[in-house]
C-alpha positions as CSV (number, residue, x, y, z in Angstrom):
1,T,140.7,18.4,39.8
2,S,142.1,18.5,36.2
3,V,141.2,19.7,32.7
4,S,142.5,18.1,29.6
5,N,143.5,19.8,26.3
6,D,140.1,18.9,24.8
7,N,138.1,20.2,27.8
8,G,137.7,16.9,29.6
9,F,137.3,17.5,33.3
10,A,138.0,15.2,36.2
11,G,137.7,15.6,39.9
12,Y,135.7,14.2,42.8
13,S,132.2,14.9,44.3
14,D,130.1,14.0,47.3
15,L,127.6,11.2,46.8
16,P,124.0,11.6,48.2
17,G,124.2,11.7,52.0
18,D,127.6,13.4,51.8
19,S,129.3,10.5,53.5
20,V,131.6,9.4,50.7
21,Q,133.3,11.0,47.7
22,H,133.8,9.4,44.3
23,A,136.1,10.4,41.4
24,F,134.1,11.6,38.3
25,L,134.8,12.4,34.7
26,L,133.0,14.9,32.5
27,Y,134.0,13.8,29.0
28,L,131.4,12.8,26.4
29,G,129.0,12.6,29.3
30,T,129.3,12.5,33.1
31,Y,130.7,9.3,34.7
32,D,131.0,8.2,38.3
33,L,134.3,6.3,38.3
34,G,133.6,4.3,41.4
35,T,136.4,3.0,43.6
36,L,138.9,0.1,44.0
37,G,136.5,-1.6,46.5
38,G,136.7,1.0,49.3
39,S,134.6,4.0,50.2
40,N,136.2,7.0,48.5
41,S,138.2,7.9,45.4
42,R,139.6,11.1,44.0
43,A,140.7,12.0,40.4
44,T,143.8,14.1,40.1
45,A,144.5,14.3,36.3
46,V,142.9,13.5,32.9
47,N,144.4,13.3,29.5
48,A,143.1,14.1,26.0
49,N,141.7,10.6,25.5
50,G,139.6,10.8,28.7
51,A,141.9,8.5,30.7
52,V,141.9,9.5,34.4
53,V,144.3,8.8,37.3
54,G,143.9,9.4,41.0
55,V,143.7,7.6,44.3
56,S,141.1,5.3,45.8
57,D,140.5,3.4,49.0
58,I,140.9,-0.3,48.5
59,V,138.7,-3.1,50.0
60,G,138.3,-2.6,53.7
61,N,139.6,1.0,53.5
62,V,142.9,-0.3,54.8
63,A,145.0,1.6,52.3
64,Q,144.8,4.0,49.3
65,H,146.1,3.0,45.9
66,A,146.8,4.9,42.7
67,F,144.3,4.1,39.9
68,L,144.0,4.4,36.2
69,Y,140.6,4.7,34.4
70,E,141.3,4.2,30.7
71,G,138.3,6.2,29.5
72,P,134.5,5.8,28.9
73,L,135.0,4.3,25.4
74,T,136.9,1.2,26.9
75,G,134.0,0.1,29.1
76,T,136.5,-1.0,31.8
77,P,136.5,0.0,35.4
78,M,139.4,1.8,37.2
79,R,142.5,-0.3,37.6
80,D,144.7,-0.6,40.7
81,L,148.2,0.4,39.8
82,G,149.6,-1.1,43.0
83,T,152.5,0.2,45.0
84,L,156.3,-0.1,45.1
85,G,156.0,-2.8,47.8
86,G,154.5,-0.6,50.5
87,T,151.0,0.3,51.6
88,N,149.9,3.4,49.8
89,S,150.3,5.1,46.4
90,L,148.9,8.1,44.6
91,A,148.8,8.9,40.8
92,R,149.2,12.6,40.0
93,G,149.8,12.9,36.2
94,I,149.1,11.2,32.9
95,N,150.1,12.0,29.3
96,T,148.4,11.3,26.0
97,A,150.2,7.9,25.7
98,G,148.7,6.8,29.0
99,H,152.0,7.0,31.0
100,V,151.3,7.6,34.6
101,V,153.4,9.3,37.3
102,G,153.0,9.8,41.1
103,E,154.3,8.5,44.3
104,A,154.2,5.3,46.2
105,E,155.5,3.7,49.4
106,T,158.4,1.2,49.1
107,T,158.8,-2.0,51.0
108,E,160.9,0.0,53.5
109,G,158.1,2.6,54.0
110,D,159.9,5.4,52.1
111,L,158.0,7.6,49.6
112,H,159.4,7.4,46.1
113,A,158.2,8.7,42.7
114,F,157.0,6.2,40.2
115,L,156.4,5.8,36.5
116,D,154.0,3.4,34.9
117,D,154.3,3.2,31.2
118,G,151.8,0.3,30.8
119,T,154.3,-2.4,31.9
120,G,153.9,-1.9,35.6
121,M,154.8,0.6,38.3
122,R,158.5,1.4,38.4
123,D,160.6,3.4,40.9
124,I,161.9,6.5,39.1
125,N,165.0,6.3,41.3
126,D,165.9,3.1,39.5
127,L,165.9,5.0,36.2
128,I,168.3,7.8,37.1
129,N,172.1,7.9,37.7
130,P,172.6,7.4,41.5
131,R,175.8,9.5,41.3
132,L,173.7,12.6,40.9
133,G,172.6,12.4,44.5
134,F,168.9,12.7,43.9
135,T,166.1,10.7,45.7
136,V,162.9,11.5,43.8
137,W,160.0,11.6,46.2
138,S,157.1,12.7,44.1
139,A,156.3,13.1,40.4
140,A,153.6,15.6,39.7
141,A,153.2,15.6,35.9
142,I,154.4,14.0,32.6
143,N,154.1,15.6,29.2
144,D,153.8,14.0,25.8
145,V,157.6,13.8,25.2
146,G,158.1,12.0,28.5
147,Q,159.4,14.9,30.6
148,I,158.5,14.5,34.2
149,A,158.1,17.3,36.8
150,A,159.1,16.1,40.2
151,I,160.3,16.9,43.7
152,A,163.6,15.4,44.9
153,W,165.9,15.4,47.8
154,N,169.6,16.1,46.9
155,S,172.1,14.5,49.2
156,N,174.9,16.7,47.8
157,T,173.1,20.0,48.8
158,S,171.0,18.6,51.7
159,G,167.8,20.2,50.3
160,F,164.7,19.6,48.2
161,R,164.7,20.6,44.6
162,A,162.0,20.9,41.9
163,I,163.5,19.0,39.0
164,R,162.6,18.1,35.4
165,L,163.4,14.5,34.3
166,T,164.1,14.2,30.6
167,P,164.4,10.9,28.7
168,I,167.9,10.3,27.5
169,L,168.1,9.8,23.7
170,L,170.3,7.0,22.4
171,T,172.7,9.3,20.6
172,F,175.7,8.1,18.6
173,D,178.2,9.8,21.0
174,R,176.6,8.2,24.1
175,L,176.6,4.8,22.4
176,I,180.3,5.2,21.6
177,D,181.0,6.1,25.2
178,A,179.2,3.0,26.4
179,V,181.1,0.8,24.0
180,I,184.5,2.3,25.0
181,D,183.8,1.8,28.7
182,L,182.7,-1.8,28.1
183,L,185.9,-2.5,26.2
184,V,187.9,-0.9,28.9
185,E,186.1,-2.9,31.6
186,K,186.8,-6.1,29.6
187,K,190.4,-5.1,29.3
188,L,190.2,-5.1,25.6
189,L,191.1,-1.4,25.4
190,K,193.4,0.8,27.4
191,P,191.7,3.9,28.9
192,A,194.0,6.3,27.0
193,T,193.5,4.7,23.6
194,L,190.5,6.8,22.6
195,A,189.3,10.1,23.8
196,R,185.9,10.2,25.4
197,S,183.1,12.1,23.7
198,A,181.4,15.0,25.3
199,Y,178.8,12.9,27.2
200,V,178.2,14.4,30.7
201,A,175.4,13.1,32.9
202,Q,172.8,15.9,33.4
203,N,171.1,16.4,36.7
204,L,167.6,16.3,35.1
205,E,167.9,13.3,32.9
206,V,166.2,9.9,33.2
207,T,166.7,7.0,30.9
208,C,163.8,5.8,28.7
209,T,162.5,2.5,30.0
210,H,163.2,0.8,26.6
211,L,166.9,1.5,27.1
212,D,167.3,-0.6,30.2
213,E,170.3,-2.4,29.1
214,F,172.0,0.8,28.0
215,N,171.1,2.4,31.3
216,R,172.6,-0.5,33.3
217,L,175.8,-0.1,31.2
218,L,176.0,3.6,31.9
219,L,175.5,3.0,35.7
220,K,178.7,0.9,35.6
221,L,180.8,3.9,34.5
222,P,183.4,5.0,37.0
223,A,182.8,8.5,38.4
224,K,184.2,11.1,36.0
225,K,187.2,13.1,37.3
């Protein structure tokens, strides 16, 4: 169950006969959110606009998928957010902008955290620097500045960690670093020609999805000595 900042309330309840459960929303009225074609659904979070996320059985009850219900004013049913190539997924958090986080199975059957910013489900592990050693398994919540609370396995320490993922801002120093490394890579600049700025990859950072090209450039950087 979840309560939004403007007292919207979402959860799940037994239907008559107590044989199945449906997600519901209490926001400008009470709404049965239905399912994705299966028997049961469950709401896990609601935002200030009355948008709800959770998990639902799909047709035939062969799997459970994360869903997004965009609110009673839209007049649209819950939407299947899919998976990361595997069978099941679960949405756990949504911010005011409608960005959704949770976890989903990959094609290999692994459980990975996801972010869906309206352009489709994406593996959060594709958005962080792999040199940090983290494999993010589950994302629990996302706030209105895009920070994500998550659980990750760290291969460097061989343990689970609660982490906060913060969008990287495209600062002037980081842009200069990226340009310098690109010039060095293209052999247009010697490594010692210019001093590097103070950019250091932080364990809790994740790049914004609109900075994909910049992120890919940063991932090409050699490991810092």
